[in-house]
MARFIRO-701869 format. One record per residue (C-alpha): y, z, x; residue in three letters. Coordinates in steps of 0.02 Angstrom, whole numbers, plus 50000, padded with zeros to 5 digits. Each point is the difference from the previous one (the first is absolute). Layout:
N
YZXala ...
//
This chain:
161
512335155452614met 499855015949895lys 501724996849923asp 499474982349953phe 498455006549909arg 501055012749905ile 501244986349954leu 498594988749937cys 499245014349900leu 501695004149923ala 500314981749954ala 498284998749920gly 500265015949900leu 501694994149939leu 499184983749947gly 498685009749904phe 501325010449913val 501004984349961gly 498504991349922val 499695015549893gly 501774998949933ala 499634982649927cys 498745006449873his 500515009049840asp 498285007849984asn 500005008850169ser 501035012150102asp 499965003950185thr 500515016350084thr 499805008950165thr 499525017850044gly 499195009150147asn 499724984050102leu 499244991549848ser 500574984749907ile 499315000449824val 500034986649866arg 499595004949822leu 499584985549883thr 499614998549814val 499064984449945asn 499694996049818ala 499974984449892pro 501714993849945asp 499364998749821thr 498615008949905ala 499354998449823lys 500105014749882ser 498295008049982gly 499294992150158ala 499635009850158thr 500794995450167phe 500085007050176asn 501455007850091val 499775001150188glu 500985012050110val 499954997250188leu 500575011950136ala 500134991650171leu 500425008850163asn 500434989150150val 500775014050103gly 499335008150156val 499635016649913ala 499065005049845gly 500825004649836val 499475017749951his 499915008349830asp 500344983549910gly 500235001149812gln 500314985349884val 500495001749817thr 499854984749889val 500884999949831thr 499474987649866leu 501195000449851pro 499455000549819ser 499114990749921pro 498974998450161leu 498555012150019thr 498885002850150val 498164996549969ile 499325003650173ser 500495001650183val 499074995750159gln 500615007950161ala 499354995750174pro 498845012050089ser 500925014350081gly 501295000749861ser 500015005949819thr 500884994549842ala 500195007749829thr 500874993649845phe 500695005949835ser 500654991149845asn 501345006249881gly 501314994349877ala 501084993150140ser 498584990050082gly 498795003150143gly 500195008750167thr 498884998750153val 500075012550143asp 499224993250161trp 499715011750148ser 499874989150154leu 499765014150124gly 500284991250166thr 500374981550014leu 499594995750180asp 501094988450103ser 499654981549972asn 499035003249840ser 500144996849814gln 499385008949844ala 499844992349827lys 499995008649831leu 499374990249851glu 500575004749825ile 499204992649844met 501275000549859thr 500354993049828met 501534998449890gly 499984999349812leu 501514993749904leu 500235004349816ser 499674985449881pro 501874997549969ser 500515001750183glu 500544984950100ala 499794996850186thr 500465015050106arg 500485001550184lys 499265015450086leu 500295006350177thr 498595008350098val 500735011450135val 499145007650153ala 500835013250109thr 499345007050164met 500345016050094thr 499235006550161ala 500485009650156gln 501604991250054gly 500114989649839ile 501145008349873lys 500024996749812pro 500924983749969gly 499654992850174asp 498544989249941ala 500104993749821val 499174983849943ala 499954992349828gln 499324985149906his 500524993149830asp 498644995349876val 500414990749840thr 498845005649860leu 499764986549870thr 499285001049824pro 
//
């Protein structure tokens, strides 16, 4: 009976990982008995000069918590970060520069079977002569047992004049 439950759990986890592979804007990884999905949601198109939201989700469906979680979100130029809103128990800071905006999100611990959501208010401004531009927002996560490059999610936004 115990072997059957382990087999069912393994099949369910493989299904979860398989579903995560179907989305370009998310990535799934494992570490320290955790299964983590990192997702970036943003509109597919945005108008130059108008604000829009980028949402970053960290989901843990494993049996153990994810400790010392850090997420870095890179928004390429001409996107700039206007504000960030992190859930309670976590912190986020941002900076803007010539190459775009960067958000550093300290998750702390992401308990098993829980989710945390970071909201980023951003805006892009094309020059008057610039045509439509495709930009890729990238989020990367590290934590105990999750090495750099293990969890990388991205979402393309087309900025229109």
